[in-house]
N, C-alpha and C positions, 0 to 999 in steps of 0.2 A: 320668510314667514308671511310678510304682508302680501307677497305675490300669491302664495298658496291660499290665503284667506280670500283674496279677490277672485281667484279662479273657482274656489269652492262656492262662493256666494253666487257667482254667475251660473254655475251648474245647477244649484238648487233652484234659482229663479226659472231657468229653462225647464227643469223637470216639472215644476208646478204649472208652468205655462202649458206644457203638453197635457197634463192631467185636466186642466181647466178648459183648454180650447181645442183639444184633439177631436177631429171629426171622423166618424166612422165612414167607411166606403165599402162598396161591394168587393168581395174577394175576387182577385184576378185569376184568369186561367192562362198560364204561360203558353200552352199549346195553341190556344186561340190567338194569343198575342203574337206569336211567331208569324202566323198567317197574316194578321192585320198589319204587321210591321213592314211588309213588303214595300209600301210606298215611302217609308221612312229611310229605307236602306240607301237610297241615292246620296243622302247627306250624312247619315249617321253610321253607315256600314250595316251590312245584313245581320251581323251579330252585335251591333251596337258599338263597334270599335271604328269610329270615324277615322278616315285617312287624311282629312282636311282640317288644318288647325283652327279655322274659323267656325267649324261645326263641332259641338261637344261630343265626347265619348259618352254613351249611355249604358254601356255594358257594366253590370254590377250596381247600377244606380237603384236606390230604394223605390219600391212601388209607390209608397205614400207620397214621396216627393214628386215623382213623375205625374201622378194623378193631379196633384195640386198645380203643377206648372201648366198642364193641359187646360185645366179649368181657368187659370189666370190668363192664359193666351186667348181662350175663347171669350172671356169677359172684356179683354182688350182695354183694361184700365191700368192696373198696377204693373203689368208686364206686357209690353207691346212689341210686335214684330210683324212686319208686313207679310213675310213669307209664312210664318207659323200660323197666323190667324186663318189663312186659307187652308192649311193642312189639317187643322184641328176642328174647323167649323162644323163638320158633319159627325164628329165623334160623339158617341154616347158616353155616359158615365161608365158603363160596362166595358166599352172599347178602351177607355183610358186605363181602367183597372187591369185589363188583359195585357195591354202594352206594358204597363208598369211591372206586372208579374214576369213577363217575358224578359225584359231588360234586366230586372233584378236577378234572374236566373243565369245570366250570361257572365262570362269571365272577362274581366278587364285585361287586355292583352299585355300592356307594358307601360312603363313610365313614358312621358312625352319628352321631346327634346327640351333642353334647358341650358342656361348660361351658368356654368360652374362658378364663374367669378362673382355672381350676384346672389348666390344662395345663402351665404353666411348670415347676412342681416335678416333674410327671410326666415331662416331656421330659428333665429333668436326670437323673433316676434311670434312665429307660429307655435313654438314650444313654450315660450315664457311670457308672451305679451309685452306690454310696456307699462309698468306701474306708474311712472311719472305722468303719462298721458291718459291713464285710466283705460288702457286697452287690455282685455283678457287674452289668454292664450287661445289661438285658433283651435288647437287640439281639444279644447274643452267641449266643443260641439262636434267637430269633424274627426276626432280621433288622432292618435299619434301618427298613423300611416295614411290619414285622409280618407278612411273608409266610411266616415259619416255615422249616422245613427238612423237606420232605416225605420224602426218602429216610431221614432219621434219625428220623422220627416226631415231630418237634417242631412243634406246631400253628401254623397261621396264626391270628393274633389281631388283626391290623390291621383297623380298621373294624368291630370287633365291638361289640355293644351294651354300654353301661356297666352296665346292670342285670344282665346275664348274667355278664359278666366279674367284676364286683364280688362276686357271689354265689360264683363259683368260687374266687376268691382268698381270700375269707373262709373258705371250706370247707377249703382247704389249710392256712390258718393255724390253724384250730381242730382240724385233724386228722380232720375228718369225711369229707374226700376224701383218699385216700392212694395214688392210683395214679400218682404222679409217679416218674420214674426216680431211684433213689438218694436219695429224699426231698428232692430239690433244691428244689422249690417250697416245701415245708414249712419247710426250714431257712432259706430266704431270708425268707419272709414273717413268721416270728416275730420277725425283727429290724426289721420295718417298723411304723410307726404306722398307725392307721386312715386318717389324713389322707394319708399318703404312698401308701397302697394306692389310695385313691380317686383321687388325682391321677394315678397311673399308668394307671388304667382310663380316665380322661377323655382322656389323651393317646393311648392305644391306640385309642380310638373315633375319634379325629381322623385316624388314619393311613389312607392310601389309595394 
């Protein structure tokens, strides 16, 4: 019962955050985005299904989330990447929206490789959180299958590569990535051990 109350309170807080801080952006054109995505295909795959574990799959990712990440990469403050800043430097807001619309329209191909022996703990945290540590269930924002919440800007994470997800979660924990709403990811991850974080990434990879 206490776990349900914790999860519900977090969801209510996040819903209010979306209402208060949500920013409108130009509607994207998926057809235009497909053309513009040609330069992205080398790393992320032509349909957004990357074949390289260090590059994230973008197929099915929400438009709002992609628009925000492009803006954050361009600002080069809360999310920094030497390769990405060069790729997004010339993109307009409309370009970002078009790319977001295109990738959102694509189908995520499959789950990523994962270590079966490590997903039990990850499943427990993802689905139920950890009441003792004050960690809410990951599915509260990202959904039971990791599909995310596109209108709210919460990313699709299910089926994502372990290498990529682990790198991002460690960056949030270390504070080197700080573009999460209300510092939510950073506040949660500092309460988790490295073993717990890896277990969650393994479970996330298994989702489809």
